[in-house]
C-alpha positions in Angstrom: 31.0 -34.4 212.3 29.4 -37.4 210.7 30.4 -40.9 211.9 29.4 -43.9 209.8 29.6 -47.3 211.5 30.9 -49.9 209.1 30.4 -53.6 210.2 33.4 -55.7 209.0 34.4 -59.3 209.1 32.4 -61.3 211.7 32.0 -58.7 214.5 34.4 -55.8 213.8 33.5 -52.1 213.4 35.4 -49.6 211.4 34.4 -45.9 211.6 34.3 -43.4 208.8 34.5 -39.8 209.9 33.6 -36.8 207.9 34.5 -33.3 209.0 31.6 -31.4 207.4 33.3 -28.1 207.7 36.3 -29.0 205.4 35.0 -32.2 203.8 38.0 -34.1 205.2 37.5 -37.9 205.5 39.2 -40.3 207.8 38.6 -44.0 208.7 39.5 -45.6 212.0 40.7 -49.3 212.0 39.7 -50.4 208.5 39.4 -54.1 209.0 39.1 -55.0 205.4 39.4 -53.1 202.1 36.3 -54.1 200.1 33.7 -53.3 202.8 35.2 -50.0 203.8 35.9 -49.0 200.2 32.3 -49.6 199.3 31.0 -47.1 202.0 33.7 -44.6 201.2 32.7 -44.7 197.5 29.0 -44.4 198.2 29.3 -41.5 200.6 32.4 -39.5 199.8 34.5 -40.9 197.0 37.7 -39.8 198.8 39.7 -40.7 201.9 42.3 -38.5 203.4 43.4 -40.3 206.6 43.6 -43.8 208.1 43.8 -44.0 211.9 44.9 -47.2 213.7 44.3 -48.0 217.4 46.6 -51.0 217.3 48.4 -53.4 215.1 46.1 -56.5 215.0 45.2 -57.5 211.5 41.5 -57.2 212.0 42.1 -53.4 212.6 44.7 -52.8 209.8 43.7 -55.2 207.1 42.5 -52.5 204.7 45.4 -50.0 205.3 47.6 -50.6 202.3 44.9 -50.9 199.6 43.1 -47.8 200.9 46.4 -45.9 201.0 47.2 -47.0 197.4 43.8 -46.1 196.1 43.2 -42.8 197.8 46.7 -41.6 198.7 45.5 -41.5 202.3 48.0 -40.8 205.2 48.1 -43.4 207.9 48.4 -42.4 211.6 49.4 -44.8 214.4 51.4 -45.2 217.6 55.2 -44.7 217.3 55.9 -47.9 219.2 54.1 -49.8 216.4 56.0 -48.4 213.5 57.2 -51.8 212.6 53.8 -53.5 213.0 51.4 -51.1 211.3 51.8 -51.1 207.5 52.2 -47.8 205.7 52.5 -45.6 208.7 53.1 -41.9 207.7 52.7 -40.1 211.0 54.0 -41.6 214.3 51.9 -40.6 217.3 52.8 -40.4 221.0 50.8 -40.2 224.2 48.8 -36.9 224.5 49.7 -35.8 221.0 47.2 -33.5 219.4 46.5 -33.5 215.7 43.8 -32.2 213.3 41.6 -34.0 210.8 40.2 -31.0 209.0 38.8 -28.8 211.7 38.5 -31.7 214.2 40.9 -31.7 217.1 42.1 -35.2 218.1 44.1 -36.3 221.1 46.1 -39.5 221.2 45.6 -41.5 224.4 48.1 -44.3 225.1 46.2 -47.1 226.6 48.3 -50.3 226.7 47.2 -53.7 227.9 45.5 -55.4 225.0 48.7 -54.7 223.1 51.9 -52.8 224.0 51.1 -50.1 221.5 47.4 -49.5 221.8 46.0 -46.0 221.6 42.6 -44.3 221.6 41.5 -41.3 219.6 39.7 -38.7 221.7 37.7 -35.7 220.4 37.1 -33.6 223.5 35.0 -30.9 221.9 32.7 -33.5 220.2 32.7 -35.7 223.4 33.7 -38.8 221.4 36.3 -41.5 221.9 37.4 -44.4 219.7 38.7 -47.1 222.1 39.6 -49.9 219.8 39.9 -53.2 221.7 40.6 -51.7 225.2 37.1 -50.7 226.3 34.1 -52.5 224.9 30.5 -51.9 225.7 30.1 -53.9 228.9 33.6 -55.4 228.5 37.3 -54.9 227.9 39.9 -56.5 225.6 42.0 -59.5 226.5 45.4 -58.8 227.9 47.6 -60.2 225.1 50.9 -58.2 225.3 50.6 -56.0 228.3 49.8 -56.6 231.9 46.5 -56.6 233.9 47.8 -53.5 235.7 48.3 -51.7 232.4 44.8 -52.6 231.3 43.4 -51.6 234.6 45.1 -48.2 234.4 44.1 -47.7 230.8 40.4 -48.4 231.5 40.5 -46.0 234.4 42.0 -43.3 232.1 38.9 -43.7 229.9 36.6 -43.9 232.9 37.9 -40.5 234.1 36.7 -38.7 230.9 33.5 -36.7 231.0 30.5 -39.0 231.5 28.7 -37.8 228.4 31.6 -39.0 226.2 30.4 -41.3 223.5 32.3 -44.6 223.1 32.9 -46.2 219.8 34.8 -49.5 220.2 36.2 -52.1 217.9 33.8 -55.0 218.1 30.1 -56.0 218.6 30.6 -58.0 221.8 27.9 -56.3 223.9 25.4 -59.2 224.2 28.0 -61.7 225.3 29.5 -59.2 227.6 26.1 -58.6 229.2 25.8 -62.3 230.1 29.2 -62.1 231.9 28.3 -58.9 233.7 25.0 -60.2 234.9 26.5 -63.4 236.2 28.9 -61.5 238.5 26.8 -58.4 239.2 23.3 -59.9 239.3 21.7 -57.2 241.4 22.7 -54.3 239.1 19.3 -52.8 238.0 20.9 -50.9 235.1 22.1 -54.2 233.6 18.6 -55.7 233.8 17.2 -52.6 232.1 19.8 -52.7 229.4 19.2 -56.3 228.5 16.0 -55.8 226.5 17.4 -52.8 224.6 20.5 -54.8 223.5 18.4 -57.8 222.5 16.2 -55.6 220.3 19.2 -54.0 218.6 20.8 -57.3 217.9 17.6 -58.8 216.6 17.2 -55.9 214.1 20.9 -56.1 213.2 21.7 -52.7 214.5 24.9 -51.7 216.4 24.6 -51.5 220.1 27.0 -48.6 219.9 27.9 -45.9 220.8 27.8 -46.3 224.5 28.8 -43.6 226.9 31.2 -43.3 229.8 28.3 -42.8 232.1 26.5 -45.9 230.9 29.7 -48.0 231.2 30.4 -46.8 234.8 26.9 -48.1 235.7 27.0 -51.4 233.8 30.5 -52.5 232.8 31.8 -54.9 235.4 35.4 -54.1 234.5 34.8 -50.6 235.7 32.9 -51.8 238.8 35.8 -53.5 240.6 34.8 -51.5 243.8 31.2 -52.7 243.7 30.3 -54.6 246.9 27.9 -56.9 244.9 30.8 -57.9 242.6 33.2 -58.5 245.4 30.6 -60.7 247.2 30.0 -62.7 244.0 33.7 -63.3 243.7 34.1 -64.0 247.4 36.9 -61.4 247.5 35.6 -58.8 249.9 39.1 -57.8 251.1 40.8 -57.7 247.8 42.2 -54.6 246.1 40.7 -53.0 243.1 43.4 -54.4 240.8 43.0 -57.9 242.3 39.2 -57.8 241.6 39.8 -56.6 238.0 42.4 -59.3 237.4 40.1 -62.0 238.7 37.3 -60.8 236.5 39.6 -60.7 233.4 40.8 -64.3 234.1 37.2 -65.4 234.5 36.1 -63.7 231.3 39.0 -65.4 229.3 37.3 -68.7 230.0 33.7 -67.6 229.9 
């Protein structure tokens, strides 16, 4: 499997996937037509599938033009059938489907939106998390609840630690600042700071991350860390209360 990271708009990432065994091509969350189409043309000159994690325009902006040009089939969550343009296949939680020889599983992870899903390839140890889990962060809770987002993040957290995470935006550096503010004694964050700065300086993606790395550094997965609780002055709070407080603070950071 080949994964091409396509920077789009100001800070979005779309992902072009090639199943080398069958030469089947798919794109995840095509933010805009022109940028994605350029990479498709350069590398493959065909597109078979479009996969959408959720309905926000910066993740579906290229759907219809790509479908019209390449006759690609569009996959998305069944609950978003009225919000994702051009849907051909309606997916539900835990649904398995194939892209060429690649086996995908649909994971329903609401919170950011009511119909958000991730696409998980167990055999390849890869997950595309859209705007639910970012490197060192998580998405805003727009349509769902903090509890839904908390449960969705924990669903991803429970995957094998070597799982590579490809998310929807390049937010890592800003997320790092927030994590360090409320988890200042985390040695892994301090070690990661220089690496992130170097990648940003050279205009390289900070992705993919891994589940293992996020468990060590992402404050939204570290709600049970005593250092975090101390910084928030919430030593007796529940995990969900800690997460909710962090999400509220991040919204205004």
